[in-house]
CHARMM internal coordinates of N, CA and C (Angstrom, degrees):
IC EDIT
DIST 1 N 1 CA 1.4513
DIST 1 CA 1 C 1.5275
ANGL 1 N 1 CA 1 C 107.65
DIST 1 C 2 N 1.3051
ANGL 1 CA 1 C 2 N 116.13
DIHE 1 N 1 CA 1 C 2 N 128.21
DIST 2 N 2 CA 1.4625
ANGL 1 C 2 N 2 CA 118.72
DIHE 1 CA 1 C 2 N 2 CA 178.55
DIST 2 CA 2 C 1.5240
ANGL 2 N 2 CA 2 C 110.25
DIHE 1 C 2 N 2 CA 2 C -91.29
DIST 2 C 3 N 1.3103
ANGL 2 CA 2 C 3 N 114.77
DIHE 2 N 2 CA 2 C 3 N 172.94
DIST 3 N 3 CA 1.4566
ANGL 2 C 3 N 3 CA 121.25
DIHE 2 CA 2 C 3 N 3 CA -174.19
DIST 3 CA 3 C 1.5316
ANGL 3 N 3 CA 3 C 112.18
DIHE 2 C 3 N 3 CA 3 C -65.12
DIST 3 C 4 N 1.3008
ANGL 3 CA 3 C 4 N 117.33
DIHE 3 N 3 CA 3 C 4 N -39.83
DIST 4 N 4 CA 1.4691
ANGL 3 C 4 N 4 CA 120.60
DIHE 3 CA 3 C 4 N 4 CA -179.47
DIST 4 CA 4 C 1.5283
ANGL 4 N 4 CA 4 C 110.43
DIHE 3 C 4 N 4 CA 4 C -63.83
DIST 4 C 5 N 1.3241
ANGL 4 CA 4 C 5 N 116.77
DIHE 4 N 4 CA 4 C 5 N -43.77
DIST 5 N 5 CA 1.4633
ANGL 4 C 5 N 5 CA 120.36
DIHE 4 CA 4 C 5 N 5 CA 178.92
DIST 5 CA 5 C 1.5288
ANGL 5 N 5 CA 5 C 110.91
DIHE 4 C 5 N 5 CA 5 C -64.19
DIST 5 C 6 N 1.3203
ANGL 5 CA 5 C 6 N 116.00
DIHE 5 N 5 CA 5 C 6 N -36.62
DIST 6 N 6 CA 1.4667
ANGL 5 C 6 N 6 CA 120.40
DIHE 5 CA 5 C 6 N 6 CA 177.93
DIST 6 CA 6 C 1.5294
ANGL 6 N 6 CA 6 C 110.48
DIHE 5 C 6 N 6 CA 6 C -59.36
DIST 6 C 7 N 1.3297
ANGL 6 CA 6 C 7 N 117.00
DIHE 6 N 6 CA 6 C 7 N -47.69
DIST 7 N 7 CA 1.4657
ANGL 6 C 7 N 7 CA 120.14
DIHE 6 CA 6 C 7 N 7 CA -179.58
DIST 7 CA 7 C 1.5246
ANGL 7 N 7 CA 7 C 111.81
DIHE 6 C 7 N 7 CA 7 C -67.71
DIST 7 C 8 N 1.3084
ANGL 7 CA 7 C 8 N 118.11
DIHE 7 N 7 CA 7 C 8 N -34.18
DIST 8 N 8 CA 1.4691
ANGL 7 C 8 N 8 CA 120.41
DIHE 7 CA 7 C 8 N 8 CA 175.48
DIST 8 CA 8 C 1.5274
ANGL 8 N 8 CA 8 C 110.57
DIHE 7 C 8 N 8 CA 8 C -63.52
DIST 8 C 9 N 1.3283
ANGL 8 CA 8 C 9 N 115.16
DIHE 8 N 8 CA 8 C 9 N -44.65
DIST 9 N 9 CA 1.4621
ANGL 8 C 9 N 9 CA 119.27
DIHE 8 CA 8 C 9 N 9 CA 179.19
DIST 9 CA 9 C 1.5275
ANGL 9 N 9 CA 9 C 111.26
DIHE 8 C 9 N 9 CA 9 C -65.05
DIST 9 C 10 N 1.3239
ANGL 9 CA 9 C 10 N 116.46
DIHE 9 N 9 CA 9 C 10 N -40.09
DIST 10 N 10 CA 1.4639
ANGL 9 C 10 N 10 CA 120.11
DIHE 9 CA 9 C 10 N 10 CA 179.07
DIST 10 CA 10 C 1.5203
ANGL 10 N 10 CA 10 C 110.44
DIHE 9 C 10 N 10 CA 10 C -63.54
DIST 10 C 11 N 1.3162
ANGL 10 CA 10 C 11 N 116.92
DIHE 10 N 10 CA 10 C 11 N -42.63
DIST 11 N 11 CA 1.4654
ANGL 10 C 11 N 11 CA 120.55
DIHE 10 CA 10 C 11 N 11 CA 179.14
DIST 11 CA 11 C 1.5291
ANGL 11 N 11 CA 11 C 110.85
DIHE 10 C 11 N 11 CA 11 C -64.71
DIST 11 C 12 N 1.3242
ANGL 11 CA 11 C 12 N 116.45
DIHE 11 N 11 CA 11 C 12 N -41.05
DIST 12 N 12 CA 1.4635
ANGL 11 C 12 N 12 CA 119.98
DIHE 11 CA 11 C 12 N 12 CA 178.53
DIST 12 CA 12 C 1.5273
ANGL 12 N 12 CA 12 C 110.48
DIHE 11 C 12 N 12 CA 12 C -63.67
DIST 12 C 13 N 1.3185
ANGL 12 CA 12 C 13 N 116.30
DIHE 12 N 12 CA 12 C 13 N -40.47
DIST 13 N 13 CA 1.4648
ANGL 12 C 13 N 13 CA 119.89
DIHE 12 CA 12 C 13 N 13 CA 179.07
DIST 13 CA 13 C 1.5260
ANGL 13 N 13 CA 13 C 111.11
DIHE 12 C 13 N 13 CA 13 C -65.43
DIST 13 C 14 N 1.3217
ANGL 13 CA 13 C 14 N 117.43
DIHE 13 N 13 CA 13 C 14 N -40.95
DIST 14 N 14 CA 1.4623
ANGL 13 C 14 N 14 CA 120.99
DIHE 13 CA 13 C 14 N 14 CA 178.88
DIST 14 CA 14 C 1.5245
ANGL 14 N 14 CA 14 C 112.05
DIHE 13 C 14 N 14 CA 14 C -65.35
DIST 14 C 15 N 1.3192
ANGL 14 CA 14 C 15 N 117.26
DIHE 14 N 14 CA 14 C 15 N -28.25
DIST 15 N 15 CA 1.4667
ANGL 14 C 15 N 15 CA 119.25
DIHE 14 CA 14 C 15 N 15 CA 178.69
DIST 15 CA 15 C 1.5285
ANGL 15 N 15 CA 15 C 111.13
DIHE 14 C 15 N 15 CA 15 C -71.85
DIST 15 C 16 N 1.3363
ANGL 15 CA 15 C 16 N 117.63
DIHE 15 N 15 CA 15 C 16 N -18.63
DIST 16 N 16 CA 1.4676
ANGL 15 C 16 N 16 CA 121.29
DIHE 15 CA 15 C 16 N 16 CA 179.30
DIST 16 CA 16 C 1.5286
ANGL 16 N 16 CA 16 C 112.56
DIHE 15 C 16 N 16 CA 16 C -92.07
DIST 16 C 17 N 1.3145
ANGL 16 CA 16 C 17 N 116.69
DIHE 16 N 16 CA 16 C 17 N -4.18
DIST 17 N 17 CA 1.4636
ANGL 16 C 17 N 17 CA 120.56
DIHE 16 CA 16 C 17 N 17 CA -178.60
DIST 17 CA 17 C 1.5235
ANGL 17 N 17 CA 17 C 109.57
DIHE 16 C 17 N 17 CA 17 C -74.13
DIST 17 C 18 N 1.3189
ANGL 17 CA 17 C 18 N 116.18
DIHE 17 N 17 CA 17 C 18 N 137.87
DIST 18 N 18 CA 1.4589
ANGL 17 C 18 N 18 CA 121.20
DIHE 17 CA 17 C 18 N 18 CA 173.56
DIST 18 CA 18 C 1.5179
ANGL 18 N 18 CA 18 C 107.51
DIHE 17 C 18 N 18 CA 18 C -91.12
DIST 18 C 19 N 1.3174
ANGL 18 CA 18 C 19 N 116.37
DIHE 18 N 18 CA 18 C 19 N 104.06
DIST 19 N 19 CA 1.4545
ANGL 18 C 19 N 19 CA 121.12
DIHE 18 CA 18 C 19 N 19 CA -176.24
DIST 19 CA 19 C 1.5177
ANGL 19 N 19 CA 19 C 109.99
DIHE 18 C 19 N 19 CA 19 C -83.01
DIST 19 C 20 N 1.3415
ANGL 19 CA 19 C 20 N 117.70
DIHE 19 N 19 CA 19 C 20 N 145.08
DIST 20 N 20 CA 1.4657
ANGL 19 C 20 N 20 CA 119.78
DIHE 19 CA 19 C 20 N 20 CA 178.42
DIST 20 CA 20 C 1.5248
ANGL 20 N 20 CA 20 C 110.69
DIHE 19 C 20 N 20 CA 20 C -70.08
DIST 20 C 21 N 1.3234
ANGL 20 CA 20 C 21 N 114.53
DIHE 20 N 20 CA 20 C 21 N 153.37
DIST 21 N 21 CA 1.4615
ANGL 20 C 21 N 21 CA 118.88
DIHE 20 CA 20 C 21 N 21 CA 176.69
DIST 21 CA 21 C 1.5254
ANGL 21 N 21 CA 21 C 109.03
DIHE 20 C 21 N 21 CA 21 C -75.63
DIST 21 C 22 N 1.3098
ANGL 21 CA 21 C 22 N 115.67
DIHE 21 N 21 CA 21 C 22 N 166.67
DIST 22 N 22 CA 1.4691
ANGL 21 C 22 N 22 CA 120.20
DIHE 21 CA 21 C 22 N 22 CA 178.31
DIST 22 CA 22 C 1.5241
ANGL 22 N 22 CA 22 C 110.39
DIHE 21 C 22 N 22 CA 22 C -59.85
DIST 22 C 23 N 1.3247
ANGL 22 CA 22 C 23 N 116.21
DIHE 22 N 22 CA 22 C 23 N -40.37
DIST 23 N 23 CA 1.4631
ANGL 22 C 23 N 23 CA 121.09
DIHE 22 CA 22 C 23 N 23 CA 179.62
DIST 23 CA 23 C 1.5274
ANGL 23 N 23 CA 23 C 110.69
DIHE 22 C 23 N 23 CA 23 C -62.23
DIST 23 C 24 N 1.3175
ANGL 23 CA 23 C 24 N 117.76
DIHE 23 N 23 CA 23 C 24 N -42.62
DIST 24 N 24 CA 1.4620
ANGL 23 C 24 N 24 CA 120.92
DIHE 23 CA 23 C 24 N 24 CA 178.65
DIST 24 CA 24 C 1.5294
ANGL 24 N 24 CA 24 C 111.30
DIHE 23 C 24 N 24 CA 24 C -63.74
DIST 24 C 25 N 1.3122
ANGL 24 CA 24 C 25 N 116.85
DIHE 24 N 24 CA 24 C 25 N -40.40
DIST 25 N 25 CA 1.4635
ANGL 24 C 25 N 25 CA 120.70
DIHE 24 CA 24 C 25 N 25 CA 178.67
DIST 25 CA 25 C 1.5247
ANGL 25 N 25 CA 25 C 110.25
DIHE 24 C 25 N 25 CA 25 C -64.42
DIST 25 C 26 N 1.3293
ANGL 25 CA 25 C 26 N 117.03
DIHE 25 N 25 CA 25 C 26 N -44.01
DIST 26 N 26 CA 1.4620
ANGL 25 C 26 N 26 CA 120.55
DIHE 25 CA 25 C 26 N 26 CA 179.75
DIST 26 CA 26 C 1.5269
ANGL 26 N 26 CA 26 C 111.64
DIHE 25 C 26 N 26 CA 26 C -64.42
DIST 26 C 27 N 1.3216
ANGL 26 CA 26 C 27 N 117.22
DIHE 26 N 26 CA 26 C 27 N -41.38
DIST 27 N 27 CA 1.4615
ANGL 26 C 27 N 27 CA 120.40
DIHE 26 CA 26 C 27 N 27 CA 178.88
DIST 27 CA 27 C 1.5229
ANGL 27 N 27 CA 27 C 111.20
DIHE 26 C 27 N 27 CA 27 C -65.49
DIST 27 C 28 N 1.3142
ANGL 27 CA 27 C 28 N 116.99
DIHE 27 N 27 CA 27 C 28 N -41.63
DIST 28 N 28 CA 1.4601
ANGL 27 C 28 N 28 CA 120.67
DIHE 27 CA 27 C 28 N 28 CA 177.92
DIST 28 CA 28 C 1.5149
ANGL 28 N 28 CA 28 C 111.85
DIHE 27 C 28 N 28 CA 28 C -64.82
DIST 28 C 29 N 1.3283
ANGL 28 CA 28 C 29 N 116.26
DIHE 28 N 28 CA 28 C 29 N -41.82
DIST 29 N 29 CA 1.4625
ANGL 28 C 29 N 29 CA 120.84
DIHE 28 CA 28 C 29 N 29 CA 178.17
DIST 29 CA 29 C 1.5168
ANGL 29 N 29 CA 29 C 110.73
DIHE 28 C 29 N 29 CA 29 C -63.58
DIST 29 C 30 N 1.3160
ANGL 29 CA 29 C 30 N 116.94
DIHE 29 N 29 CA 29 C 30 N -42.47
DIST 30 N 30 CA 1.4619
ANGL 29 C 30 N 30 CA 121.32
DIHE 29 CA 29 C 30 N 30 CA 179.16
DIST 30 CA 30 C 1.5275
ANGL 30 N 30 CA 30 C 110.61
DIHE 29 C 30 N 30 CA 30 C -62.55
DIST 30 C 31 N 1.3101
ANGL 30 CA 30 C 31 N 117.52
DIHE 30 N 30 CA 30 C 31 N -43.39
DIST 31 N 31 CA 1.4647
ANGL 30 C 31 N 31 CA 120.91
DIHE 30 CA 30 C 31 N 31 CA 179.76
DIST 31 CA 31 C 1.5267
ANGL 31 N 31 CA 31 C 110.86
DIHE 30 C 31 N 31 CA 31 C -62.53
DIST 31 C 32 N 1.3211
ANGL 31 CA 31 C 32 N 116.74
DIHE 31 N 31 CA 31 C 32 N -42.66
DIST 32 N 32 CA 1.4641
ANGL 31 C 32 N 32 CA 120.52
DIHE 31 CA 31 C 32 N 32 CA 179.61
DIST 32 CA 32 C 1.5249
ANGL 32 N 32 CA 32 C 110.53
DIHE 31 C 32 N 32 CA 32 C -64.73
DIST 32 C 33 N 1.3192
ANGL 32 CA 32 C 33 N 117.45
DIHE 32 N 32 CA 32 C 33 N -44.37
DIST 33 N 33 CA 1.4654
ANGL 32 C 33 N 33 CA 120.43
DIHE 32 CA 32 C 33 N 33 CA -179.59
DIST 33 CA 33 C 1.5302
ANGL 33 N 33 CA 33 C 111.68
DIHE 32 C 33 N 33 CA 33 C -62.97
DIST 33 C 34 N 1.3283
ANGL 33 CA 33 C 34 N 116.78
DIHE 33 N 33 CA 33 C 34 N -42.23
DIST 34 N 34 CA 1.4668
ANGL 33 C 34 N 34 CA 120.05
DIHE 33 CA 33 C 34 N 34 CA 178.10
DIST 34 CA 34 C 1.5284
ANGL 34 N 34 CA 34 C 110.20
DIHE 33 C 34 N 34 CA 34 C -62.37
DIST 34 C 35 N 1.3208
ANGL 34 CA 34 C 35 N 116.79
DIHE 34 N 34 CA 34 C 35 N -43.70
DIST 35 N 35 CA 1.4623
ANGL 34 C 35 N 35 CA 121.06
DIHE 34 CA 34 C 35 N 35 CA 179.15
DIST 35 CA 35 C 1.5244
ANGL 35 N 35 CA 35 C 111.16
DIHE 34 C 35 N 35 CA 35 C -62.43
DIST 35 C 36 N 1.3258
ANGL 35 CA 35 C 36 N 117.46
DIHE 35 N 35 CA 35 C 36 N -43.74
DIST 36 N 36 CA 1.4671
ANGL 35 C 36 N 36 CA 121.24
DIHE 35 CA 35 C 36 N 36 CA -179.50
DIST 36 CA 36 C 1.5238
ANGL 36 N 36 CA 36 C 110.82
DIHE 35 C 36 N 36 CA 36 C -64.48
DIST 36 C 37 N 1.3165
ANGL 36 CA 36 C 37 N 117.49
DIHE 36 N 36 CA 36 C 37 N -44.07
DIST 37 N 37 CA 1.4665
ANGL 36 C 37 N 37 CA 120.47
DIHE 36 CA 36 C 37 N 37 CA 179.43
DIST 37 CA 37 C 1.5292
ANGL 37 N 37 CA 37 C 109.95
DIHE 36 C 37 N 37 CA 37 C -63.91
DIST 37 C 38 N 1.3222
ANGL 37 CA 37 C 38 N 117.67
DIHE 37 N 37 CA 37 C 38 N -44.20
DIST 38 N 38 CA 1.4655
ANGL 37 C 38 N 38 CA 120.89
DIHE 37 CA 37 C 38 N 38 CA 179.86
DIST 38 CA 38 C 1.5253
ANGL 38 N 38 CA 38 C 110.76
DIHE 37 C 38 N 38 CA 38 C -62.13
DIST 38 C 39 N 1.3143
ANGL 38 CA 38 C 39 N 117.20
DIHE 38 N 38 CA 38 C 39 N -45.58
DIST 39 N 39 CA 1.4565
ANGL 38 C 39 N 39 CA 120.86
DIHE 38 CA 38 C 39 N 39 CA 179.87
DIST 39 CA 39 C 1.5212
ANGL 39 N 39 CA 39 C 111.24
DIHE 38 C 39 N 39 CA 39 C -65.16
DIST 39 C 40 N 1.3150
ANGL 39 CA 39 C 40 N 117.20
DIHE 39 N 39 CA 39 C 40 N -38.11
DIST 40 N 40 CA 1.4621
ANGL 39 C 40 N 40 CA 121.21
DIHE 39 CA 39 C 40 N 40 CA 177.30
DIST 40 CA 40 C 1.5215
ANGL 40 N 40 CA 40 C 110.61
DIHE 39 C 40 N 40 CA 40 C -62.26
DIST 40 C 41 N 1.3178
ANGL 40 CA 40 C 41 N 117.03
DIHE 40 N 40 CA 40 C 41 N -44.01
DIST 41 N 41 CA 1.4672
ANGL 40 C 41 N 41 CA 120.40
DIHE 40 CA 40 C 41 N 41 CA 178.91
DIST 41 CA 41 C 1.5282
ANGL 41 N 41 CA 41 C 111.65
DIHE 40 C 41 N 41 CA 41 C -64.87
DIST 41 C 42 N 1.3135
ANGL 41 CA 41 C 42 N 116.85
DIHE 41 N 41 CA 41 C 42 N -40.39
DIST 42 N 42 CA 1.4663
ANGL 41 C 42 N 42 CA 120.31
DIHE 41 CA 41 C 42 N 42 CA 178.47
DIST 42 CA 42 C 1.5217
ANGL 42 N 42 CA 42 C 110.53
DIHE 41 C 42 N 42 CA 42 C -61.79
DIST 42 C 43 N 1.3276
ANGL 42 CA 42 C 43 N 116.90
DIHE 42 N 42 CA 42 C 43 N -47.67
DIST 43 N 43 CA 1.4675
ANGL 42 C 43 N 43 CA 120.64
DIHE 42 CA 42 C 43 N 43 CA 179.84
DIST 43 CA 43 C 1.5235
ANGL 43 N 43 CA 43 C 110.43
DIHE 42 C 43 N 43 CA 43 C -63.94
DIST 43 C 44 N 1.3210
ANGL 43 CA 43 C 44 N 117.63
DIHE 43 N 43 CA 43 C 44 N -40.66
DIST 44 N 44 CA 1.4619
ANGL 43 C 44 N 44 CA 121.32
DIHE 43 CA 43 C 44 N 44 CA 179.54
DIST 44 CA 44 C 1.5263
ANGL 44 N 44 CA 44 C 110.83
DIHE 43 C 44 N 44 CA 44 C -60.14
DIST 44 C 45 N 1.3318
ANGL 44 CA 44 C 45 N 117.05
DIHE 44 N 44 CA 44 C 45 N -49.09
DIST 45 N 45 CA 1.4617
ANGL 44 C 45 N 45 CA 119.93
DIHE 44 CA 44 C 45 N 45 CA -177.98
DIST 45 CA 45 C 1.5294
ANGL 45 N 45 CA 45 C 111.97
DIHE 44 C 45 N 45 CA 45 C -69.13
DIST 45 C 46 N 1.3254
ANGL 45 CA 45 C 46 N 117.62
DIHE 45 N 45 CA 45 C 46 N -35.39
DIST 46 N 46 CA 1.4605
ANGL 45 C 46 N 46 CA 119.68
DIHE 45 CA 45 C 46 N 46 CA 175.31
DIST 46 CA 46 C 1.5237
ANGL 46 N 46 CA 46 C 110.42
DIHE 45 C 46 N 46 CA 46 C -63.66
DIST 46 C 47 N 1.3133
ANGL 46 CA 46 C 47 N 117.32
DIHE 46 N 46 CA 46 C 47 N -40.51
DIST 47 N 47 CA 1.4603
ANGL 46 C 47 N 47 CA 121.53
DIHE 46 CA 46 C 47 N 47 CA 177.81
DIST 47 CA 47 C 1.5234
ANGL 47 N 47 CA 47 C 110.59
DIHE 46 C 47 N 47 CA 47 C -62.36
DIST 47 C 48 N 1.3173
ANGL 47 CA 47 C 48 N 116.72
DIHE 47 N 47 CA 47 C 48 N -42.84
DIST 48 N 48 CA 1.4706
ANGL 47 C 48 N 48 CA 120.28
DIHE 47 CA 47 C 48 N 48 CA 179.24
DIST 48 CA 48 C 1.5316
ANGL 48 N 48 CA 48 C 110.92
DIHE 47 C 48 N 48 CA 48 C -64.11
DIST 48 C 49 N 1.3255
ANGL 48 CA 48 C 49 N 117.13
DIHE 48 N 48 CA 48 C 49 N -44.07
DIST 49 N 49 CA 1.4657
ANGL 48 C 49 N 49 CA 121.03
DIHE 48 CA 48 C 49 N 49 CA -179.13
DIST 49 CA 49 C 1.5265
ANGL 49 N 49 CA 49 C 110.52
DIHE 48 C 49 N 49 CA 49 C -64.79
DIST 49 C 50 N 1.3360
ANGL 49 CA 49 C 50 N 117.26
DIHE 49 N 49 CA 49 C 50 N -47.86
DIST 50 N 50 CA 1.4613
ANGL 49 C 50 N 50 CA 119.71
DIHE 49 CA 49 C 50 N 50 CA -179.73
DIST 50 CA 50 C 1.5241
ANGL 50 N 50 CA 50 C 111.16
DIHE 49 C 50 N 50 CA 50 C -66.12
DIST 50 C 51 N 1.3113
ANGL 50 CA 50 C 51 N 116.95
DIHE 50 N 50 CA 50 C 51 N -37.23
DIST 51 N 51 CA 1.4636
ANGL 50 C 51 N 51 CA 120.07
DIHE 50 CA 50 C 51 N 51 CA 176.58
DIST 51 CA 51 C 1.5158
ANGL 51 N 51 CA 51 C 111.35
DIHE 50 C 51 N 51 CA 51 C -62.72
DIST 51 C 52 N 1.3194
ANGL 51 CA 51 C 52 N 116.75
DIHE 51 N 51 CA 51 C 52 N -43.13
DIST 52 N 52 CA 1.4637
ANGL 51 C 52 N 52 CA 121.10
DIHE 51 CA 51 C 52 N 52 CA 177.56
DIST 52 CA 52 C 1.5249
ANGL 52 N 52 CA 52 C 110.36
DIHE 51 C 52 N 52 CA 52 C -63.12
DIST 52 C 53 N 1.3378
ANGL 52 CA 52 C 53 N 116.98
DIHE 52 N 52 CA 52 C 53 N -42.97
DIST 53 N 53 CA 1.4666
ANGL 52 C 53 N 53 CA 120.99
DIHE 52 CA 52 C 53 N 53 CA -179.40
DIST 53 CA 53 C 1.5271
ANGL 53 N 53 CA 53 C 111.14
DIHE 52 C 53 N 53 CA 53 C -63.97
DIST 53 C 54 N 1.3134
ANGL 53 CA 53 C 54 N 117.56
DIHE 53 N 53 CA 53 C 54 N -42.34
DIST 54 N 54 CA 1.4671
ANGL 53 C 54 N 54 CA 120.75
DIHE 53 CA 53 C 54 N 54 CA 179.83
DIST 54 CA 54 C 1.5193
ANGL 54 N 54 CA 54 C 110.05
DIHE 53 C 54 N 54 CA 54 C -65.66
DIST 54 C 55 N 1.3148
ANGL 54 CA 54 C 55 N 117.73
DIHE 54 N 54 CA 54 C 55 N -43.34
DIST 55 N 55 CA 1.4704
ANGL 54 C 55 N 55 CA 120.51
DIHE 54 CA 54 C 55 N 55 CA 178.90
DIST 55 CA 55 C 1.5264
ANGL 55 N 55 CA 55 C 111.32
DIHE 54 C 55 N 55 CA 55 C -64.79
DIST 55 C 56 N 1.3240
ANGL 55 CA 55 C 56 N 117.25
DIHE 55 N 55 CA 55 C 56 N -33.07
DIST 56 N 56 CA 1.4620
ANGL 55 C 56 N 56 CA 120.79
DIHE 55 CA 55 C 56 N 56 CA 179.10
DIST 56 CA 56 C 1.5293
ANGL 56 N 56 CA 56 C 111.28
DIHE 55 C 56 N 56 CA 56 C -72.35
DIST 56 C 57 N 1.3313
ANGL 56 CA 56 C 57 N 117.12
DIHE 56 N 56 CA 56 C 57 N -32.12
DIST 57 N 57 CA 1.4637
ANGL 56 C 57 N 57 CA 120.53
DIHE 56 CA 56 C 57 N 57 CA -178.00
DIST 57 CA 57 C 1.5213
ANGL 57 N 57 CA 57 C 113.16
DIHE 56 C 57 N 57 CA 57 C -84.10
DIST 57 C 58 N 1.3087
ANGL 57 CA 57 C 58 N 117.58
DIHE 57 N 57 CA 57 C 58 N -28.27
DIST 58 N 58 CA 1.4640
ANGL 57 C 58 N 58 CA 120.56
DIHE 57 CA 57 C 58 N 58 CA -178.61
DIST 58 CA 58 C 1.5182
ANGL 58 N 58 CA 58 C 109.98
DIHE 57 C 58 N 58 CA 58 C -90.73
DIST 58 C 59 N 1.3476
ANGL 58 CA 58 C 59 N 116.00
DIHE 58 N 58 CA 58 C 59 N 140.91
DIST 59 N 59 CA 1.4775
ANGL 58 C 59 N 59 CA 118.53
DIHE 58 CA 58 C 59 N 59 CA 179.73
DIST 59 CA 59 C 1.5123
ANGL 59 N 59 CA 59 C 113.16
DIHE 58 C 59 N 59 CA 59 C -69.25
END
COOR INIT
IC SEED 1 N 1 CA 1 C
IC BUILD
């Protein structure tokens, strides 16, 4: 297979892809951002609690 045929095949394959709509992309992005922010807050507060506990236990 030569390089030109490879790119033709790749282009043909991409034309068969079902691409998400803009709305689907925005909804997926929003869900990911909400999840990341929530997880970040959980880790932050767990770090604060464990840090406080360690400081309270150590002289």
